N, C-alpha and C positions, 0 to 999 in steps of 0.2 A: 504493500500500500504506500509506504514511504517512498519507494523507488518510483512508483507511478506518479505520485504527487510531484516529485522532483522533476520527472520527465515533462509533465504538463507545465510546471512553473518555468523551466528553461524555454520550452516551446512558446509559451505565452510571452516571455520576454523578447524572444526573437521576432515574433509576430508584431508585438507592439512597436519594437524598433523599426520594423519594415514599414508599418503604417505611418508612424511619425516622420520617418525619413522621406517618404513619398509626399506627404502633406506639406512638409516644409519646403521641399523643392518646387512643388506645384504652386504654392501660394507665397513664395518668397517675395514676389513683386505685387502682391495682393491679387491681381488678376491671373488666372491660370494661363500658362503659355500655350502656344499652338493655335492654329487656325481652325482645326476641325471641330473644336467645341462649338463654334458658330454654326457649322453644318448640323451638328447634333441638335442644337437649339431650334434650328429651322424645321427639323423633322418633328421635334416635340410640339412646336406651335402649329405645325401643319395638322397634327393629330388633335391637340387639345383646343387650340384657338379657332380652328375652322370647323371643328366637328367632323373631321374627315374620316371616313371609314375605308378609303382606299389608301393603304399604307405605302403603296408604291407611287405616290404623288406628293411632290413637295411644292408648296405655293411660293417659296421664296428663293430657293437655290437656282442659280443661273436663269433668273427671270421667271421661274415657275414651270413645272412640267413633270414628266415621269422621273422617278427616282429609283436608284438601285441600292439604296441604303436600307438594310433590313431593320425592323423597328423594335426588336426585343428589348434592347437596352433602353430605348427612348420611352417605351411604355412603362418600364420599371422606374426610370428617372422621373418621369412626369408625376407618377404617384407619390414618390418621395418629396418632390417639390411642393405638391399640393398639401401633403400632410405636415411638412415642417415649416413651410413658408420661407425657407432659405432663398437667398438670391440664386438665380439659375446657375451661375458659374460656380458658386460655392457648393451647391448641392451636387452638381456633376463631379466636381473635383473630389469631394468626400466619398461619393459612391465608387468611383473607379479606383481611388487609393485603397479603399477597403477591399475590393475584389482582387486588386493586384497583390495585396498583402496576404490574402487567403491562399494564393498560389504557394506560399511558404508552407502552409499546413499540408496541402496536397502533395508537394514534393517530399516532405518528411514521411508521410504515410506510404507513398509508393516506394521510396528508397528503403524504408524499414522492412517492407514486405519483400522486396527483391534482394536486398543485401543485408546490412546490419544496422543496428540502432545508432552506433557512433557515426557511421557514414551518413545516416539520416539527419543527424544534428548538423553535420558539415554542409549537407545539401540545403538545409533550412537557412543557414546563415548566408550561403552563397546566393541563393535565390533572393534573399532580402536585399542584397546589393547588386542584383543582376542589372546590367546596363540596358538590356534589350526591352524588358517590359517597362522600366522606368522611363527610358527615352520614348517609348510609345505613349506613355502618359503625357510626356512633355510636348509631343507634337499633336496629341489629341486623338489617338486611335482607340477611343473608349470601347466600342463594341468588341473589338479584337481583344482588348484586355479581359473583358468578361469571359470570352470563350477560351482564353488561355488559362482561365481558372476552371471552366466547366469541362474542358477536354480531359485534363489529368484527373479530375474528380471522377468522371465517368469511367476512365480506364482503371482507377483504383477499385471502384466497385466491381468492375469486370474481374479483376484479379481476386477479389474477395467473394466471388459468387458462392462458393461452398459454405460461407458463413450465414447465408440468407436462405430463407425458403423462397419458393418460386415467385409468389405474388409480390412480396416487398421488393425483391430484386428487380422484377420486370417493371413495376410501377415507378420506382425511383430512377432507374436507368433510362426508362422511356421518357420521363419528364425532362431529365437532363439532356437527352438527345434532341428532344423537341425544342428545348430552349436554345441549343446550339443552332438548329436549323432556323429559328426565328430571329437570331441575333446577328449572325455574320456569315455571309455566303462563302467566302474563301475558307474560313474555319470549318464550316460544315463540310466542304469538299475534302479538306485534309482529314477531318475526323472519319468520314465515310471511307476514304481511301486507305487509311491506316487500319481501320477495323476490318474492312472487307479483305484486304491482302493478308492480314494476320489469320483471319478465319479460313481463307482458302488454303494457306499453308498447313494449318492444323487439320483441315479436312483431308488433305492429300497424304499427310504423314503424321498422324497424332502421336505415335510412339516416339518419334524423334524428339518431340517437345514435351514428353511426359504428360500428355493430356488426352482428352477423349473428344470424339467428333461432336458429341452432344454439347460439350462446352463451347465449341465454335458456334453452334446453332444458337445457344443462349446469348452469346455476344451479338449475334446478328439480329436477333428478334427485337431488341430495344431500338435498333436503327429503324426497322420497319414500323414499329409502333410509334416512334417519335415522328416519323413522316406523317402517319395517319393523324396524330394529335394536332399537327399544325397544317393539315392538308387544306383547309379553307384559305389560309394565307398563301401557301405554296401554289394553289390553283391560279392566283392572280400574279404571283411573283415570277413564276417560271416563264410564262409567255412574255412578260416585260423584259426579263433577262435575255431571252433568246432573240428579242427584237432589238434591244439597245446595247447590250454588253459588248464591248470591243473585243473580248476574248471568245465570244460565241461564234461558231462557224456561220459564214454567209451574211453577217451583219454589214450593211453598206455604210459608207461615209466615215470609216474609222481608220483610213490609211495614215492620217497624220498622227493619230494616237499610237498606232503600231510602229511607225517609223521612229517616233520620238522615244518609245520604249526601247527599241532595238539599238538606238544610238546612245542611250544614256543609262539604262537600267539593267544591262546584262551583267551577270556575275561570271567572271573568267573561270574557266574549268580548273585552272591551276589553284584557285582558291578553294574550290569545292572538293576536288579529289581527295585531299588529305583528310577531310572530315569523314569520308567513307571508312577510313581506317579505324574509326572509333567502334564500328560494328565488330571488327576483329578484336578490339580491346574488350568489348563487352563479353565476347565468347571466351577470351582468355581468362578474364576475372571470374566468369561463371565456372569455368573448369577448376580454377584455384579455390573458390569458395564452396561450390556445390558439387564438384566432381562431375560436371556435365556441361558440355559446350553451349547447348541451347535448351533452356527450359522455356516454358510458355511466357513468363515475365520477361526473360531476355529477348525472346522473339518479338514481343510487343515493343520493347525499347528500340530494338534494331529496326523494325519496320517504321516506327515513329520517327526515327532519324532518316531512314532511307527515302521515304515518300517525298517529303519536302525538298530534300537534297536533289533527288532525281528531277523534280519539277523545276528547280532552278535552271536546268539545262534544257527545258522543254521547247525553247526557241529552235532547237535543232530539228524539232518535229513540227515546226510551223504553228506552235501554240504560243500566242503572244500575250503576256501578262507582265505586271510589274514583279520581276523576279526577286527583288530585294525583300518583298513581303514574306517569302518563304522562310527567311532567316529567323523570324520570330517563333516559328513552330519547332525549330531544331534546338533552341537554346536550352530547354529543360533537359532533354536527354544528354546534351553536352555537359551541362552543369552536374548532372548525376554521375557522368563518367569522371569528371574532374574530382568530385567528392570521393568517389571510390578510389581513385588514384591517390588522393591525399591520405585516405584511411589506410590503404595498403602500404604506402610509403612510410607512414608513421609507424605502423606495426613492424615493418621491415627494419627500420633504423633502431627501433626500441629493442627488437630481438637481437640485432647485431651488437648493440651496446651491452645488453645483458650477458650475451655469450662472452664478449671480451672481458667484462667484469668478473665473470665466473672463472675464466681462464687465468686472469691476473691474481684472483684471490687464492687459487690453488698453488700458484707459484710462490706467493708471499704469505702463505698461511702460518709460517713459523715466525714471521717478522712482526714486530710490534709497531703499530702505527704511531708516529710521533706528532703528526699534524692533526690537532683536534678539529680544526675547521673543516679540513678535507674529510675527516671521518664522519663529522656531523652531516656534511653535505651528501656524502655517499649513503648515509643512513636514510636520508629523506628522499633521495633520488630513486624512488621505487619505479618499477615498470610502468605503473599507471601514470605517475607524474611525468616520466620521460615521454610517454605516448602523448599526454596532454600538451606537453611543451612543443613537440613536433607538429601536432595539429594546429596549435596557435601560430607557430611560425609559418606554416604553409598557408593558413588562412590570411594572415597579414600580408604575406608575399603575394597571394592571389589578389587581394584587395587593392594593392598598390601597383602591381606590375602587369597583370593580365588585363587586356583591353575589354574583355567580356564583362568585367565588374567595374563599378562606378564609385569613385571616391567623392566626398562632398564637394571638393573644389571643382572637379570635372563635372559633377552634377550641376553646379551653379553656372558653369560656363555653358553647358548645353541648354540649361533653362533660359539663360540670356539669349542664346542663339535662336531659340524658338519663340521668345517672347514677342507677342504681337500687340497686346493691349496695354494702354496706360491711361492716366486720367484725361489728357486732352483727346485721345482717341475715343474714349468712352463718352466724353462730353459731346463730341460730334454725333455719335450714334443716338444719344438721348435727344439732341436737337432735331435730328431727322425724324425720330419717332414721334415727337410732339408737334412738329411744324410742317410736316409734309403729308399729303394724302396717302391712304393705305395702298393705293395701286401705283404709286410713283415708282418708276424703274430707275435704279441707281447703277452706276458703273464704278468699280473700284479695283484695286490690285488684288492679287490672288489671296493673300493672307487676310488683309483687312476686310475684303469683300465677303469672306465666309462669316466673320463676326457680324458684319453689317446686316447680312440677310437674316441671320438668326436672332440677333438681339434688337435690331431696329424693326424687325419683321416687315421688311420691304423687299420686293423682288429685286434681286441684285445680280448683275452680270459681273463675274469675277474673272480677272485676267490670269487664269490658271494655265500653266504649260501643259501641253497634251499628254506628256508621260504620266501625269498625275490624275488623268481622267479615265473613267471606265465606260461612260455612257456616250453613245453616238449623239444623243440630243444635246449634250453639254459642249460639244466641240465648237460649233459655230458661235454661240454666245461668248465662249471663252476667248476665241481668236479675235472676235470683234472688240471685246473689252480690252484686250491687250493692245490692239492697233489704236483704239481711241485714246488710250492713255499715253501712247508712245508717239504717234505721228498723225499726219492728216491724210496722206495718200500713200498707197502701196500698189505696185504692179509686179507680178511674178509670172514669168513665162515658162517656169519649170526648169530653167537652166541658169538663171540668175535673177536677182530681185533688185527693185528700185524702191527706196523710201524717200519721201519728200515731206518735210515738216511744214511746208508753206512759208509765208512771209512773216508770220507772227513770232516765230521762234528761230533763233539763229543757232542751228545745230547741224541738222542733216538737210542740206539744200543743194543737191540731193545726196543721198548715201547709196552706194552701189555694193551689193552683197553677192558673194559667190556661193554656189551650191557645192557642198563638199561631199564626196563619195561616202556612202554609208553613214551620213550624218543628217539628222532632221533639220537642225537649226542652221540657217545660212550664216556665212562668215563675212563680216563687214570688212571690205577691202579699200574702197575709195570713199572719201567724204569731202564734199564741198560745204563750206560754212559761210553764211552771209557776213559774219564778222570778218572774214578774210577775203571778201570780194570788194575791191576798191576801185572807184572811178576817179580819175584826175581830170578836171575840166577847167576851162577858162570862161569866166563870166565877165565879158569885156576885158579889162586888164587884170582882173583878180583871178588868182589860181585857187581853186577849191578842191579839196580831197573829200570825197563822199564815200562813206562806208555803207554798203547795201543794207545792213541791219538797221541803219538810222533813216532809211528812205521809206516813207509810208507805203503800205500795201494798197494797191488799187483794185486788184482782181485776183482771184484764185479759182481755177476751174479745171475740169478734165474733159477731153474730147475722145470719143470712141469712133473708130472706123471699122471696116470689115476685117482688118488684120492687125490693128494696133490700138494702143491706148496712150494718150498724151496728157501730161500734167503741165499746166501753164500757170506761172506765178508772175504777176506784174507789180512793179513798184513805180512810183512817180511823184514828182512835185512840180512846181512852176518852172523848174529849169529843164528837166529831162525825164524820160521814161526808160525803165529797164525791164525787159521781159525775158524770162528764162523758160524755155520749153524743152521737155525731155520726153522722148517717144520710145516706147519699147514695143517690139513686134512679137507676134505670136511665133512660137517655135515651129520649125518645119516638120511636117509629118512625112518624113522620108525614111526609107529603110536604113540609109547610111547617115542618119541624123547625127550620130556621135562624131562624125568626121567633119561636120560643117562648122564654120566659124561665125557666120552671120547671126546665129541664134544667141550668141553670147554678148552682143553689143546693142547698146541703145544709142539713139541720136540725140545730141544736145545742141541747142541753138541759143545763143546769147544775143539779144537785140538791144542796141542803144539808139534812142531817137530823141530829137529835140525840135521843138517848133519855135524856140526862142532865138531870134537872130543874133543875140549877144553871146550865145553859148556855143563852144566848140569842145571836142574831146581830145585830150592829150594821150592818156593811157588807160588801159583796163588790166587789172591784176587779179589773178585767182590764187588763193592759197589752197593747196591740195594735200590733205592728210591721207597717208597710205600705209598699208601693212607690209610694204616691200621691205625685206630684211637685208638685201644686198644692193650694191650700187645700181641705179636704174640704167636701162638701156635706152639711149637717146640717139636717134638718127642724125646725121650731119645736117640734113636740111630741115630738121624739126618736123618731119612728116609723121613721126610716131614716137611715143615714149612707152617703155615697158618696165613694169615693176614686178619683182619676183619675191615671193614669200616661200622660202625653201622649207620652212617648218610645216606649212599646210599644202605644199606642192601646188601653189596657186600663182597664176600670172594675171596681172591687171594691165590693161593697155588703154592709152588714148591715141586715137588715129585721126590725123588731120588730112583727110583725102583731098580737100580743096586747098590749093596753094595760098589763096587769099585768107584762109583761116588759120594758117600756121603761126604759132607764137614767135615773137621776135626774141624773147629771152626766156630761158628755163634755168632757174637757179636752184641747184641741189644743195641742201645744207650738209654740214659735216656730221650731224648727229641724227638720230632716228626720231627726235622729239620735235624738231622744227619742220613745219610743212614746206613742201616744194612750192616755189613761186613761179607762176606762169604769167608772163607779161606780154601784152599787145601794145605796140606804139601806134596810135591812131592818127597822128599828124593833123590835128585840128579838124577832124571830120565832124560833120553834124549828124551823121547816122552811121551805124556799123552793124553788120550781122555776121556773127562768127559761128560756124557749125563744125562739129567734130563728133567722133564716135567714142564712146566709153564702154568698156566691158571687162569682164573677169571670168576666168575659167581655170580648171586644173590641167596640168600636163600629165601625160600618161606615164605608166610605169616603164614602158619601152623607151620613152624619151628620157626619163630619169636614168635608166641604165646606160643609154648612150652618152649622157652627160658625165656620169661617173666613170665611164670608159674613155672619156676625153675624145670621143668621135663626134661630139656635138657640144656646142657652147650655148649658154643662155642667150647671148647676142644673136647667134644664128637662129635659134628657136623662135625668138621674138620676131625677127625679120621674116622668117619663113611664114609664121602665122599671120603677120601683117599682110604679106603679099597674097596669101590664101584668102584672107578676109576681103581685100580690095577686089580680087577677081570674082568672088562670090557676090559681092555687093552689086556688081554690074551684070551678072549673068544668072543668078538664082532667082526664080520667081517666088514672090512671097506667098505665104498661105492665104487662102481666101476667106478665112474666118478667124475670129479671136476667141473662140469658145474655151481654148485651153489657157487663156490668160486669167490669172487671179487678180481681181481689181478691188481695192478698198478705197472708198471715198467717205470721209468722216461725216459729211452732211447727209449722204444717203444712208449710212449705217445708223445714224441717230434716228432717222425717220423709220427705217425698217424695224428697229428694235424698240421703238417708242421710248427712247431714253429721256428721262426727266432731269436727272442730276448726275454730276460727276463728282465723286469723292476722291480727291487726289492727295497723296501723302509725300510727293516729291517736289520740293520747292523749286528745283531747276525747271520743272515743267509748268509752273504757274503761269509764266508769260504766254504760253500756248493758248490758255483759256482767258487770261485777263485782257489780252489785246484783241481777241477775236470778238467782234460784235455779236456773234451767235450765242455767247455765254454771258451770264451775269453772276458775279460773286455774291453769295448769300450767307456764307458762314466761313470764318477762318479763325484758327488759333495757332498755337505753336507747332502743331503736328498735322493738322488736316485743313484743307480748303475745300469747300463744297460750292460747285458752280451749277447754276440752274440753266438748262437749255431753253433759250427763248423760243417761243412759238410752239 
């Protein structure tokens, strides 16, 4: 009885520490960190605030629409919120911290069942400081945290089947299985996968694992009953999933999501392969402890590790999903293995020391010990204290040195990294909730937008990168929100991209981005900035230097033709007008398209005009920022300039096919931080029109090999590509439609998505909205500015 009480006391201490550790990290800055808490709040209020019985519909997330977030956690959380009256974010933080801490108890029970009680204590402490579930708390993966508790609890009951009669076992495990299915879809898939594979192996060879076939059937039955329990929900959830989920076969409109995942979220095989060795370690320790390589519990742990590890490489089989999410499911088996390793290592070193002490005492049994301190220390250094000392040493070492575990300082750093909300941000949310209509559509960044939709309870388009999305419905609003916050115009022909901020913001005027092989996100290569476009003119006898960023905007527009899209930005005052036009053409639909150069270039035209007889132009200068990493290639007659980025295997070019448009001076700086100066001498002209081509592309592996073998130089490659481009420019027929062009126009996008407000947290972007007559500033503090869309 005393031993049992001591066991429970130590276990309660570890559990309490785990809970307090998590609560302190989550509420260190008062507001819980992470963006997904806002998503969860939007689900809660879609259920409770709207009286919604369709759990697969969210009124606020991404402007409102179908949702793939399973509601089990949210139903439970809403009940706690109504019973306690706690603020939404405090209630949610407390709930998930509690469930995360309960994983400690599950891990203890499973390890004690499979291995030994000392190893179970070690597991309990290691789980209490586990980085993975704590970090999940900090970024807001609350439903997943709940299932990370439910899954090991269910597996523990499976392992303890013989201690129950049939009815209590089936009732309890079926309710737990149903809760998993209701709470988190990926967790449900992992739970079913681990359970079914384990059962299949038992059914094939029960004697190998010291089990019976009926045991496997008893494990499988709760899965079936759990599905039946939540079948009304699954009846609506499954069709929605197969219609919208980017990982489901045949779902249309998710190419961006899949490409973004493949370019950013793949786990290298060399990271994953060593973890498979833990399965061999489980078998070896099982042989050492139980004299059998694979018992049923060891089989369960091995499959529990194998299934998510295998799925991290499922992109090889064309199954596209965020592969990093599988790491959360393998952490408990890994921690159990580490704990058993610590337990075994401590016993090994204890036994070795005892053997050496026995051997030494036999040699010196006739000698009198003279050092009383040594004698006293030797007397107290019992095998139990030596073992405890090694356990403590290994635990402290793991806490500090192994990245799987989280020290308080590292925890605070991660908490700060994920922190989204503060008092000014919350003030803006409350202002929106109190001062805007319930159907107002907001635009905000990815993190703040999640909070906005959930806590302001306003439909919000959040600028979330595609790799973090799972729903086909969410892709278009996320992309448009991202563009609206970043730029005014965008054109993409599939081979390169143009972004134009317009005249109200001096930043990308325009920006030219390359498409990188096997990467979703384009790579910014060229950038013109209105701050670096300077006109020198004479007004009678006075010389004036005019920076384009200081010249008022007179017009911004786009023009579509059958095969192109043009962006036109005009500036002007009483002295002169400056118009910049950039045209990007549809890519060629030819079999040999990869060999064509014209698809990689846009046409840029700079037009200077004056009606004032006292005004003439002296010079026009452009400052060009580029990612070229080596000395640019410049032709002697200034007919082209080539820039090479060897890190990204990318070339950018300016081609001046018209001799009248070739620059008079090209000044290349001595460092990579000063822009290149391109100067035209206009000789007192009253109007000028300069036209050139700008483009960027990657060179091939074959061309790189030739350069490395010194059979080709970058100068020759740039010249060769320039001549190819000029030849194609005069001979290749353009495509007859521009359907393959992706075109973004901020005014059309705001109309299409019925945008009412922009909530911006980037001060550098404020001028984009402050200077544009289409917006009106209605709220601002130290963190957030809210702009109302006029009309």
